[in-house]
C-alpha positions as CSV (number, residue, x, y, z in Angstrom):
1,X,72.9,42.5,155.0
2,X,73.0,45.7,152.8
3,X,70.3,47.3,151.7
4,X,70.2,50.4,149.1
5,X,67.5,53.4,149.5
6,X,67.1,56.2,146.7
7,X,66.2,59.3,147.5
8,X,65.1,61.9,145.0
9,X,65.3,65.8,146.7
10,X,64.9,69.1,145.2
11,X,68.3,69.8,146.8
12,X,70.2,67.0,144.9
13,X,69.9,64.0,142.0
14,X,69.4,60.8,143.6
15,X,70.9,59.9,146.7
16,X,72.0,56.0,147.8
17,X,71.6,55.2,151.1
18,X,74.6,52.5,151.1
19,X,74.7,52.4,154.7
20,X,71.5,50.0,154.7
21,X,70.5,51.7,157.9
22,X,67.1,53.2,158.2
23,X,66.6,56.6,156.8
24,X,63.6,59.0,157.6
25,X,61.1,59.1,155.1
26,X,60.5,62.7,154.6
27,X,63.6,64.5,153.6
28,X,64.6,67.5,151.7
29,X,68.3,66.6,150.7
30,X,70.6,63.8,151.9
31,X,74.2,63.3,151.0
32,X,76.0,59.9,151.1
33,X,79.5,60.2,151.7
34,X,81.4,58.7,148.5
35,X,84.5,57.3,150.5
36,X,84.7,55.7,153.7
37,X,86.7,57.2,156.4
38,X,88.0,55.4,159.2
39,X,87.1,56.4,162.4
40,X,89.6,56.9,165.9
41,X,89.6,53.4,166.5
42,X,90.2,52.3,163.1
43,X,87.0,51.2,162.1
44,X,85.9,52.3,158.3
45,X,82.7,54.0,158.5
46,X,79.9,55.0,155.9
47,X,78.4,58.3,156.5
48,X,75.1,59.6,155.2
49,X,74.0,63.1,155.8
50,X,70.4,64.6,155.4
51,X,68.1,67.1,156.3
52,X,64.3,67.6,157.0
53,X,62.0,70.2,157.4
54,X,60.0,68.0,160.1
55,X,60.4,69.0,163.3
56,X,63.3,67.5,165.7
57,X,60.4,66.3,167.8
58,X,58.9,64.3,165.1
59,X,62.6,62.9,163.7
60,X,63.8,62.2,167.3
61,X,60.3,60.1,167.9
62,X,60.8,57.9,164.6
63,X,64.3,57.1,165.1
64,X,63.3,56.1,168.6
65,X,60.5,54.0,167.5
66,X,63.0,52.6,164.6
67,X,66.1,51.8,166.6
68,X,63.9,50.7,170.2
69,X,66.6,49.5,172.6
70,X,69.2,51.6,171.3
71,X,71.6,53.6,173.8
72,X,70.8,57.5,173.7
73,X,72.8,60.4,174.6
74,X,72.1,64.2,174.3
75,X,74.5,65.6,171.9
76,X,75.3,68.3,174.6
77,X,77.4,65.8,176.3
78,X,78.7,64.0,173.1
79,X,82.6,64.6,172.6
80,X,81.7,65.2,168.7
81,X,79.0,67.7,168.7
82,X,79.7,69.6,172.3
83,X,81.3,72.1,170.8
84,X,78.2,73.8,169.1
85,X,76.5,76.2,171.3
86,X,73.0,76.4,170.0
87,X,72.8,72.4,169.2
88,X,70.0,70.6,170.5
89,X,69.6,66.8,169.8
90,X,70.5,63.0,170.2
91,X,72.8,60.1,169.3
92,X,71.3,56.7,169.4
93,X,74.0,54.1,169.1
94,X,73.3,50.4,167.9
95,X,76.8,48.5,168.4
96,X,79.2,50.6,166.5
97,X,76.7,52.4,164.3
98,X,75.0,55.5,164.7
99,X,72.3,58.2,163.7
100,X,72.4,61.7,165.2
101,X,69.2,63.9,164.8
102,X,70.2,67.4,165.5
103,X,69.1,71.2,164.8
104,X,72.2,73.6,164.8
105,X,70.1,76.7,165.8
106,X,65.9,76.8,166.0
107,X,65.6,78.3,162.4
108,X,67.9,75.3,161.1
109,X,66.3,72.6,159.0
110,X,66.4,69.4,161.2
111,X,69.5,67.5,160.3
112,X,70.3,63.7,160.3
113,X,73.6,61.8,160.4
114,X,73.8,57.6,159.2
115,X,77.1,56.5,160.7
116,X,77.7,52.6,159.8
117,X,81.0,50.8,161.0
118,X,83.1,48.1,160.1
119,X,83.9,45.8,163.6
120,X,87.6,45.9,164.5
121,X,89.3,42.7,163.1
């Protein structure tokens, strides 16, 4: 089931969360990719990127509670993110779907990336 969340923020007009995944409630900006992309395994994926001024610890705690039972990876060990030198954060995965919560530097906002993928048929 796909749910629709709409975000109004100063940085953007309305953003629709077409991933249907839980979205952190206190965002300063958000952007839904306007198209689906394929990953390396050929799955079609939708992606939403967002920022918040809340601490990374608060956002990680919210997603750990919301995604209880998901597997967790330190982003410094994740192949998609480990090339960023000052990056800190986590990636939670539930099946083929994931949420990454990270900061690119101490001064940067906390960033969130939701990725929902279709199973390979």
